[in-house]
C-alpha positions as a Markdown table, in Angstrom:
| # | Residue | x | y | z |
|---|---|---|---|---|
| 1 | Met | -74.2 | -149.6 | 190.2 |
| 2 | Asp | -77.7 | -148.7 | 191.5 |
| 3 | Phe | -78.2 | -144.9 | 191.9 |
| 4 | Ser | -81.9 | -145.3 | 193.0 |
| 5 | Asp | -81.0 | -144.5 | 196.6 |
| 6 | Leu | -79.9 | -141.0 | 195.5 |
| 7 | Asp | -83.6 | -140.0 | 195.3 |
| 8 | Ile | -83.9 | -140.7 | 199.0 |
| 9 | Leu | -80.9 | -138.5 | 199.8 |
| 10 | Asp | -82.2 | -135.8 | 197.6 |
| 11 | Glu | -85.6 | -136.0 | 199.3 |
| 12 | Phe | -84.0 | -135.9 | 202.8 |
| 13 | Phe | -81.7 | -133.0 | 202.2 |
| 14 | Gly | -84.1 | -131.2 | 199.9 |
| 15 | Met | -81.5 | -130.3 | 197.4 |
| 16 | Gly | -84.0 | -129.2 | 194.9 |
| 17 | Asp | -86.3 | -127.6 | 197.4 |
| 18 | Asp | -85.3 | -124.3 | 199.2 |
| 19 | Ser | -88.1 | -124.7 | 201.8 |
| 20 | Asn | -86.6 | -127.9 | 203.4 |
| 21 | Pro | -86.3 | -127.2 | 207.1 |
| 22 | Phe | -83.3 | -129.4 | 207.6 |
| 23 | Met | -81.3 | -127.4 | 205.0 |
| 24 | Met | -82.4 | -124.1 | 206.5 |
| 25 | Leu | -81.2 | -125.2 | 209.9 |
| 26 | Ile | -77.8 | -126.2 | 208.4 |
| 27 | Trp | -77.4 | -122.8 | 206.9 |
| 28 | Met | -78.7 | -120.8 | 209.8 |
| 29 | Leu | -76.7 | -122.4 | 212.6 |
| 30 | Pro | -73.3 | -121.0 | 211.4 |
| 31 | Ile | -74.8 | -117.6 | 211.0 |
| 32 | Ile | -76.3 | -117.6 | 214.5 |
| 33 | Leu | -73.0 | -119.0 | 215.9 |
| 34 | Phe | -70.9 | -116.2 | 214.3 |
| 35 | Val | -73.5 | -113.5 | 215.3 |
| 36 | Phe | -73.3 | -114.3 | 219.0 |
| 37 | Tyr | -69.9 | -115.9 | 219.3 |
| 38 | Gly | -67.9 | -114.4 | 216.4 |
| 39 | Gln | -65.8 | -112.1 | 218.4 |
| 40 | Arg | -65.0 | -114.7 | 221.0 |
| 41 | Ile | -63.9 | -117.2 | 218.2 |
| 42 | Gln | -61.8 | -114.5 | 216.6 |
| 43 | Leu | -60.2 | -113.7 | 220.0 |
| 44 | Ile | -59.3 | -117.3 | 220.6 |
| 45 | Ile | -57.7 | -117.7 | 217.1 |
| 46 | Thr | -55.8 | -114.4 | 217.4 |
| 47 | Ser | -54.8 | -115.1 | 221.0 |
| 48 | Arg | -52.9 | -118.3 | 220.0 |
| 49 | Asp | -50.7 | -116.3 | 217.6 |
| 50 | Ile | -50.1 | -113.5 | 220.1 |
| 51 | Lys | -49.2 | -116.0 | 222.8 |
| 52 | Lys | -46.7 | -117.5 | 220.5 |
| 53 | Arg | -45.2 | -114.1 | 219.8 |
| 54 | Met | -45.1 | -113.3 | 223.5 |
| 55 | Ser | -43.2 | -116.4 | 224.2 |
| 56 | Glu | -40.7 | -115.4 | 221.5 |
| 57 | Leu | -40.4 | -111.9 | 223.0 |
| 58 | Glu | -39.8 | -113.4 | 226.5 |
| 59 | Gln | -37.2 | -115.7 | 225.1 |
| 60 | Phe | -35.4 | -112.8 | 223.4 |
| 61 | Arg | -35.4 | -110.9 | 226.6 |
| 62 | Asn | -34.1 | -113.8 | 228.7 |
| 63 | Asp | -31.4 | -114.8 | 226.2 |
| 64 | Ser | -30.1 | -111.2 | 225.9 |
| 65 | Arg | -30.2 | -110.8 | 229.7 |
| 66 | Asp | -28.2 | -114.0 | 230.2 |
| 67 | Glu | -25.7 | -113.1 | 227.5 |
| 68 | Leu | -25.1 | -109.7 | 229.1 |
| 69 | Ile | -24.7 | -111.2 | 232.6 |
| 70 | Asn | -22.4 | -114.0 | 231.4 |
| 71 | Tyr | -20.3 | -111.4 | 229.4 |
| 72 | Ile | -19.8 | -109.3 | 232.4 |
| 73 | Lys | -18.9 | -112.2 | 234.7 |
| 74 | Gln | -16.6 | -113.9 | 232.3 |
| 75 | Lys | -14.9 | -111.0 | 230.5 |
| 76 | Leu | -14.9 | -108.0 | 232.8 |
| 77 | Ser | -14.3 | -109.3 | 236.4 |
| 78 | Pro | -16.9 | -107.3 | 238.3 |
| 79 | Asn | -16.9 | -106.7 | 242.1 |
| 80 | Gly | -19.2 | -109.5 | 243.2 |
| 81 | Asp | -22.2 | -110.9 | 241.5 |
| 82 | Pro | -23.7 | -108.2 | 239.2 |
| 83 | Thr | -27.1 | -110.0 | 238.6 |
| 84 | Gln | -29.2 | -108.2 | 241.2 |
| 85 | Lys | -27.9 | -104.7 | 240.2 |
| 86 | Leu | -28.4 | -105.4 | 236.5 |
| 87 | Asp | -31.9 | -106.6 | 237.1 |
| 88 | Arg | -32.6 | -103.2 | 238.6 |
| 89 | Phe | -31.2 | -101.5 | 235.5 |
| 90 | Phe | -33.6 | -103.5 | 233.3 |
| 91 | Asp | -36.5 | -102.0 | 235.1 |
| 92 | Tyr | -35.4 | -98.4 | 234.7 |
| 93 | Phe | -37.9 | -96.0 | 233.2 |
| 94 | Thr | -38.0 | -92.4 | 232.0 |
| 95 | Ile | -40.8 | -90.0 | 232.6 |
| 96 | Met | -40.9 | -87.4 | 229.8 |
| 97 | Pro | -41.4 | -83.7 | 230.8 |
| 98 | Val | -44.8 | -82.0 | 230.8 |
| 99 | Asp | -45.6 | -80.9 | 227.3 |
| 100 | Ile | -48.8 | -78.9 | 227.9 |
| 101 | Asp | -46.8 | -75.8 | 227.1 |
| 102 | Pro | -44.2 | -76.9 | 224.5 |
| 103 | Asn | -42.1 | -73.8 | 224.8 |
| 104 | Gly | -38.8 | -74.8 | 226.3 |
| 105 | Ile | -39.5 | -78.6 | 226.3 |
| 106 | Ile | -36.3 | -79.4 | 224.3 |
| 107 | Pro | -33.9 | -78.3 | 227.1 |
| 108 | Lys | -36.0 | -80.3 | 229.6 |
| 109 | Ile | -35.8 | -83.5 | 227.4 |
| 110 | His | -32.1 | -82.9 | 226.8 |
| 111 | Asn | -31.4 | -82.6 | 230.6 |
| 112 | Leu | -33.4 | -85.7 | 231.2 |
| 113 | Val | -31.6 | -87.8 | 228.6 |
| 114 | Arg | -28.1 | -86.6 | 229.7 |
| 115 | Ser | -29.0 | -87.3 | 233.3 |
| 116 | Arg | -30.0 | -90.9 | 232.5 |
| 117 | Glu | -26.9 | -91.4 | 230.4 |
| 118 | Asp | -24.5 | -90.0 | 233.1 |
| 119 | Thr | -26.2 | -92.0 | 235.9 |
| 120 | Thr | -26.1 | -95.2 | 233.9 |
| 121 | Arg | -22.5 | -94.7 | 233.2 |
| 122 | Lys | -21.7 | -94.2 | 236.9 |
| 123 | Gln | -23.7 | -97.2 | 237.9 |
| 124 | Val | -21.8 | -99.4 | 235.3 |
| 125 | Met | -18.5 | -98.1 | 236.5 |
| 126 | Ser | -19.4 | -98.8 | 240.1 |
| 127 | Met | -19.6 | -102.5 | 239.4 |
| 128 | Phe | -15.9 | -102.8 | 238.6 |
| 129 | Ser | -12.6 | -101.8 | 240.2 |
| 130 | Glu | -11.2 | -101.0 | 236.8 |
| 131 | Ile | -12.9 | -100.9 | 233.3 |
| 132 | Ser | -12.0 | -99.3 | 230.0 |
| 133 | Thr | -14.1 | -96.7 | 228.3 |
| 134 | Leu | -14.8 | -99.1 | 225.4 |
| 135 | Glu | -16.2 | -101.7 | 227.8 |
| 136 | Ile | -18.3 | -99.1 | 229.6 |
| 137 | Thr | -20.0 | -98.0 | 226.3 |
| 138 | Lys | -20.5 | -101.6 | 225.2 |
| 139 | Val | -22.2 | -102.5 | 228.5 |
| 140 | Gln | -24.4 | -99.4 | 228.3 |
| 141 | Asn | -25.6 | -100.4 | 224.8 |
| 142 | Leu | -26.2 | -103.9 | 225.9 |
| 143 | Leu | -28.2 | -102.6 | 228.9 |
| 144 | Glu | -30.4 | -100.6 | 226.5 |
| 145 | Ile | -31.0 | -103.6 | 224.4 |
| 146 | Val | -32.2 | -105.8 | 227.3 |
| 147 | Thr | -34.3 | -102.9 | 228.8 |
| 148 | Thr | -36.0 | -102.3 | 225.4 |
| 149 | Leu | -36.8 | -106.0 | 224.9 |
| 150 | Gln | -38.2 | -106.1 | 228.4 |
| 151 | Leu | -40.4 | -103.1 | 227.8 |
| 152 | Leu | -41.7 | -104.5 | 224.5 |
| 153 | His | -42.6 | -107.8 | 226.2 |
| 154 | Arg | -44.4 | -105.9 | 229.0 |
| 155 | Ile | -46.4 | -103.8 | 226.6 |
| 156 | Val | -47.5 | -106.7 | 224.4 |
| 157 | Arg | -48.4 | -108.7 | 227.5 |
| 158 | His | -50.5 | -105.8 | 229.0 |
| 159 | Phe | -52.6 | -105.4 | 225.9 |
| 160 | Phe | -53.1 | -109.1 | 225.4 |
| 161 | Leu | -54.1 | -109.8 | 229.0 |
| 162 | Thr | -56.4 | -106.8 | 229.1 |
| 163 | Ala | -58.2 | -107.9 | 226.0 |
| 164 | Lys | -58.4 | -111.5 | 227.2 |
| 165 | Lys | -59.7 | -110.4 | 230.6 |
| 166 | Gln | -62.6 | -108.4 | 229.1 |
| 167 | Asn | -63.2 | -110.8 | 226.2 |
| 168 | Asn | -62.8 | -107.7 | 224.0 |
| 169 | Tyr | -61.7 | -108.5 | 220.5 |
| 170 | Pro | -61.6 | -104.9 | 219.1 |
| 171 | Leu | -59.1 | -104.1 | 221.9 |
| 172 | Ile | -56.7 | -106.7 | 220.6 |
| 173 | Leu | -56.9 | -105.6 | 217.0 |
| 174 | Pro | -54.3 | -102.7 | 217.3 |
| 175 | Leu | -51.9 | -105.2 | 219.0 |
| 176 | Gln | -52.4 | -107.7 | 216.2 |
| 177 | Met | -51.7 | -105.0 | 213.6 |
| 178 | Met | -48.5 | -103.7 | 215.3 |
| 179 | Leu | -47.1 | -107.1 | 216.3 |
| 180 | Pro | -45.1 | -107.8 | 213.1 |
| 181 | Phe | -43.3 | -104.4 | 213.5 |
| 182 | Ile | -42.7 | -105.1 | 217.2 |
| 183 | Met | -41.3 | -108.5 | 216.4 |
| 184 | Glu | -39.1 | -107.1 | 213.7 |
| 185 | Gln | -37.6 | -104.6 | 216.1 |
| 186 | Ala | -37.2 | -107.3 | 218.8 |
| 187 | Glu | -35.4 | -109.7 | 216.5 |
| 188 | Ala | -33.1 | -106.9 | 215.4 |
| 189 | Leu | -32.2 | -106.1 | 219.0 |
| 190 | Lys | -31.6 | -109.7 | 219.9 |
| 191 | Asp | -29.3 | -110.1 | 216.8 |
| 192 | Ala | -27.4 | -107.0 | 217.8 |
| 193 | Val | -26.0 | -108.4 | 221.0 |
| 194 | Pro | -23.1 | -110.4 | 219.5 |
| 195 | Ala | -21.8 | -107.4 | 217.5 |
| 196 | Phe | -21.8 | -105.2 | 220.6 |
| 197 | Lys | -20.1 | -107.9 | 222.7 |
| 198 | Gln | -17.3 | -108.3 | 220.2 |
| 199 | Gly | -16.9 | -104.5 | 219.4 |
| 200 | Gln | -17.7 | -105.0 | 215.7 |
| 201 | Pro | -18.9 | -102.1 | 213.5 |
| 202 | Ile | -22.6 | -101.9 | 212.9 |
| 203 | Gly | -24.7 | -100.6 | 210.0 |
| 204 | Asp | -25.4 | -97.3 | 211.8 |
| 205 | Gly | -21.6 | -96.6 | 211.8 |
| 206 | Ile | -21.5 | -95.8 | 208.1 |
| 207 | Gly | -21.4 | -92.0 | 208.8 |
| 208 | Pro | -18.5 | -92.2 | 211.3 |
| 209 | Leu | -16.8 | -94.7 | 208.9 |
| 210 | Val | -16.8 | -92.2 | 206.1 |
| 211 | Val | -15.7 | -89.2 | 208.2 |
| 212 | Gly | -13.2 | -91.4 | 210.1 |
| 213 | Gly | -11.5 | -92.2 | 206.8 |
| 214 | Met | -11.3 | -88.4 | 206.0 |
| 215 | Met | -9.7 | -87.8 | 209.4 |
| 216 | Leu | -6.7 | -90.1 | 208.8 |
| 217 | Asp | -3.4 | -88.3 | 209.3 |
| 218 | Thr | -5.0 | -85.3 | 210.9 |
| 219 | Lys | -4.7 | -84.0 | 214.4 |
| 220 | Lys | -7.8 | -85.1 | 216.5 |
| 221 | Gln | -9.2 | -82.7 | 219.1 |
| 222 | Lys | -11.9 | -83.1 | 221.7 |
| 223 | Ala | -15.1 | -81.3 | 220.7 |
| 224 | Glu | -17.4 | -82.6 | 223.4 |
| 225 | Phe | -17.8 | -85.7 | 225.6 |
| 226 | Glu | -16.9 | -88.8 | 223.5 |
| 227 | Thr | -16.9 | -86.6 | 220.4 |
| 228 | Val | -13.8 | -85.5 | 218.3 |
| 229 | Tyr | -13.0 | -83.3 | 215.4 |
| 230 | Ser | -10.1 | -82.5 | 213.2 |
| 231 | Glu | -9.3 | -79.9 | 210.5 |
| 232 | Ser | -8.3 | -80.7 | 206.9 |
| 233 | Glu | -8.3 | -79.1 | 203.4 |
| 234 | Phe | -9.9 | -80.0 | 200.1 |
| 235 | Asn | -9.9 | -78.0 | 196.9 |
| 236 | Asp | -8.8 | -74.8 | 198.7 |
| 237 | Arg | -11.6 | -75.2 | 201.3 |
| 238 | Lys | -11.1 | -75.7 | 205.0 |
| 239 | Leu | -12.8 | -78.9 | 206.3 |
| 240 | Ile | -14.0 | -79.4 | 209.9 |
| 241 | Leu | -14.5 | -83.2 | 210.4 |
| 242 | Leu | -16.7 | -84.3 | 213.3 |
| 243 | Lys | -17.6 | -87.7 | 214.6 |
| 244 | Ala | -18.1 | -89.7 | 217.8 |
| 245 | Glu | -14.9 | -90.9 | 219.4 |
| 246 | Gly | -14.2 | -94.4 | 218.2 |
| 247 | Pro | -13.9 | -97.3 | 218.6 |
| 248 | Tyr | -16.3 | -96.8 | 221.5 |
| 249 | Ala | -19.9 | -97.8 | 221.3 |
| 250 | Thr | -21.3 | -94.3 | 221.3 |
| 251 | Val | -22.9 | -91.7 | 219.1 |
| 252 | Gly | -21.1 | -88.9 | 221.0 |
| 253 | Arg | -22.8 | -85.5 | 221.5 |
| 254 | Pro | -23.0 | -84.1 | 218.0 |
| 255 | Gly | -25.5 | -81.4 | 219.0 |
| 256 | Glu | -23.3 | -79.7 | 221.6 |
| 257 | Ala | -20.2 | -80.2 | 219.4 |
| 258 | Thr | -21.8 | -78.6 | 216.4 |
| 259 | Glu | -22.9 | -75.6 | 218.5 |
| 260 | Ser | -19.4 | -75.0 | 219.8 |
| 261 | Leu | -17.7 | -75.5 | 216.4 |
| 262 | Val | -20.1 | -73.2 | 214.6 |
| 263 | Glu | -19.6 | -70.5 | 217.1 |
| 264 | Lys | -15.8 | -71.0 | 217.0 |
| 265 | Leu | -15.0 | -71.7 | 213.4 |
| 266 | Lys | -18.0 | -70.2 | 211.5 |
| 267 | Pro | -18.5 | -72.8 | 208.7 |
| 268 | Asn | -20.4 | -71.7 | 205.6 |
| 269 | Ile | -22.2 | -75.0 | 205.0 |
| 270 | Ile | -22.8 | -78.2 | 207.0 |
| 271 | Ile | -22.9 | -81.7 | 205.5 |
| 272 | Met | -24.2 | -84.6 | 207.5 |
| 273 | Ile | -23.8 | -88.3 | 206.7 |
| 274 | Asp | -26.0 | -90.9 | 208.4 |
| 275 | Ala | -27.8 | -94.2 | 208.0 |
| 276 | Ala | -31.5 | -93.9 | 207.2 |
| 277 | Leu | -34.4 | -96.4 | 207.4 |
| 278 | Lys | -35.1 | -97.9 | 204.0 |
| 279 | Leu | -38.6 | -98.4 | 202.7 |
| 280 | Glu | -39.8 | -101.8 | 201.6 |
| 281 | Gly | -38.6 | -102.4 | 198.0 |
| 282 | Glu | -35.5 | -100.3 | 198.4 |
| 283 | Glu | -32.1 | -101.9 | 198.4 |
| 284 | Thr | -29.8 | -102.0 | 201.4 |
| 285 | Gly | -26.9 | -99.6 | 200.8 |
| 286 | Asp | -28.7 | -97.2 | 198.4 |
| 287 | Val | -27.2 | -93.7 | 198.7 |
| 288 | Ala | -29.3 | -90.6 | 198.5 |
| 289 | Gln | -28.7 | -86.8 | 198.9 |
| 290 | Gly | -31.0 | -84.3 | 200.4 |
| 291 | Phe | -31.4 | -81.3 | 202.7 |
| 292 | Gly | -31.7 | -80.9 | 206.5 |
| 293 | Ala | -30.2 | -82.4 | 209.6 |
| 294 | Ala | -29.7 | -86.1 | 209.0 |
| 295 | Ile | -29.7 | -87.5 | 212.6 |
| 296 | Gly | -32.1 | -89.8 | 214.5 |
| 297 | Gly | -32.5 | -90.2 | 218.2 |
| 298 | Ile | -35.0 | -88.5 | 220.5 |
| 299 | Gly | -34.6 | -85.2 | 218.7 |
| 300 | Thr | -32.5 | -83.0 | 221.0 |
| 301 | Asp | -29.3 | -83.1 | 218.9 |
| 302 | Arg | -31.2 | -82.5 | 215.7 |
| 303 | Phe | -32.9 | -79.4 | 217.4 |
| 304 | Lys | -29.5 | -78.0 | 218.5 |
| 305 | Ile | -28.0 | -78.4 | 215.0 |
| 306 | Glu | -31.0 | -76.9 | 213.3 |
| 307 | Ala | -31.1 | -74.0 | 215.7 |
| 308 | Ile | -27.5 | -73.0 | 215.4 |
| 309 | Ala | -27.6 | -73.4 | 211.6 |
| 310 | Ala | -30.7 | -71.1 | 211.5 |
| 311 | Lys | -29.1 | -68.6 | 213.8 |
| 312 | His | -26.1 | -68.2 | 211.5 |
| 313 | Asp | -28.0 | -68.8 | 208.2 |
| 314 | Ile | -26.0 | -71.9 | 207.4 |
| 315 | Pro | -27.5 | -74.4 | 204.8 |
| 316 | Ile | -27.5 | -78.1 | 205.9 |
| 317 | Phe | -27.0 | -80.8 | 203.3 |
| 318 | Ala | -27.4 | -84.5 | 203.9 |
| 319 | Ile | -26.2 | -87.8 | 202.5 |
| 320 | Ile | -27.9 | -91.0 | 203.7 |
| 321 | Val | -27.3 | -94.7 | 203.3 |
| 322 | Arg | -30.5 | -96.7 | 203.3 |
| 323 | Gln | -30.8 | -99.8 | 205.5 |
| 324 | Ser | -33.3 | -101.7 | 207.6 |
| 325 | Val | -33.7 | -101.5 | 211.4 |
| 326 | Lys | -31.8 | -104.9 | 211.7 |
| 327 | Asp | -29.1 | -103.7 | 209.3 |
| 328 | Ala | -28.5 | -100.6 | 211.4 |
| 329 | Ile | -27.8 | -102.3 | 214.7 |
| 330 | Thr | -26.2 | -105.5 | 213.7 |
| 331 | Leu | -22.8 | -106.3 | 212.1 |
| 332 | Met | -22.3 | -104.0 | 209.2 |
| 333 | Lys | -23.1 | -105.7 | 205.9 |
| 334 | Lys | -20.8 | -105.7 | 202.9 |
| 335 | Glu | -23.5 | -103.8 | 200.9 |
| 336 | Ile | -23.2 | -101.0 | 203.4 |
| 337 | Ser | -19.4 | -100.9 | 203.9 |
| 338 | Asp | -18.9 | -101.0 | 200.1 |
| 339 | Gln | -20.6 | -97.6 | 199.8 |
| 340 | Thr | -17.9 | -95.9 | 201.9 |
| 341 | Glu | -15.9 | -94.7 | 199.0 |
| 342 | Lys | -19.0 | -93.7 | 197.0 |
| 343 | Val | -20.3 | -91.6 | 199.9 |
| 344 | Arg | -16.9 | -89.9 | 200.4 |
| 345 | Asn | -16.8 | -89.0 | 196.7 |
| 346 | Gln | -20.3 | -87.5 | 197.0 |
| 347 | Val | -19.2 | -85.5 | 200.0 |
| 348 | Tyr | -16.3 | -84.0 | 198.1 |
| 349 | Glu | -18.7 | -83.3 | 195.1 |
| 350 | Met | -21.2 | -81.7 | 197.4 |
| 351 | Ile | -18.4 | -79.5 | 198.9 |
| 352 | Thr | -17.3 | -78.3 | 195.5 |
| 353 | Asp | -20.8 | -77.6 | 194.3 |
| 354 | Asn | -22.1 | -75.8 | 197.3 |
| 355 | Ser | -19.1 | -73.8 | 198.6 |
| 356 | Asn | -16.5 | -71.4 | 197.3 |
| 357 | Pro | -12.7 | -71.4 | 197.7 |
| 358 | Lys | -11.5 | -70.1 | 201.0 |
| 359 | Glu | -14.8 | -71.1 | 202.7 |
| 360 | Thr | -15.2 | -73.5 | 205.6 |
| 361 | Val | -17.2 | -76.7 | 205.5 |
| 362 | Leu | -18.4 | -78.7 | 208.6 |
| 363 | Val | -18.7 | -82.5 | 207.8 |
| 364 | Ile | -20.5 | -84.6 | 210.4 |
| 365 | Gly | -20.5 | -88.4 | 210.5 |
| 366 | Val | -23.6 | -89.3 | 212.5 |
| 367 | Gly | -24.1 | -92.7 | 214.1 |
| 368 | Asn | -22.7 | -95.2 | 216.6 |
| 369 | Thr | -19.0 | -95.5 | 216.0 |
| 370 | Leu | -18.5 | -98.9 | 217.6 |
| 371 | Gly | -15.4 | -100.5 | 216.1 |
| 372 | Val | -14.7 | -97.4 | 213.9 |
| 373 | Ser | -11.6 | -95.4 | 214.8 |
| 374 | Gln | -10.5 | -92.1 | 213.4 |
């Protein structure tokens, strides 16, 4: 083989000569290109991925909406076609109270949240001549799922279109960073629909599941709206057991219920059991003990429980079962349900260690009690 032509190539490209103008041009063009058009190129590449995610979000929203409408039409016999009324529900929004002066904002938020819940319940009931409480709560939860998916899609679309309209790559960076977390939540909401339609227990129901088992063979009494309690005994201690009323798809009103029970029965300690968001690397179903009011949500119930406990100088102990967002709102996994007996034993151990004979203990099972009776 004749390699003599390589000398010509070497001379042309100037591989051994740094001053060759052709090689300088080859190296400079990409630099100039990225200096002047780098952000636009990045915006195009990032936009493709975000558009794909937006399409998935829109599909999640549409599928969940269709499932809810078909469920109502086929299973619940509404008065006429509910589609138009449901579409109005999906656009509902909530304007939070003014927080310039934070003093007294909790009662405002509490009133706002309760007003929305009550109004939604009445609107759902108005679509039917007759409907059970269980079905009302299921439809309410399904409405919240579709509404949240619609809101997530709108927010992502807003930031994407704004950045694209202004050719502003830095504006799209926060969306790109948050998108994996948004999609994780959206997928969890989409996967939660079948469990709510079928009335199956979800991961968030581990607290009510534990306390519901402790309430067996006891007299149940109404503590608050969709919230029940009973009295029992353990090791010469009086137990007050509180949970949302199952098997409805509801978390009840643990804040108001705790206030009334503390004022009425004067417990010495409070123990709360709830699901908690696990960190990456932690196992689903891990159980941990701690201190403080173990309850999620917007914060009004937690505030009420903390306030009444502080007023009466009552310590609050907590037991949590770790799980992901998806685990919490989809069909309860075996890894979570298998912890029921372990958690119950830890509750009894905590009662023995932190109270004396003849004292009263309030045990609260926090969470959505769908499919979990008492």
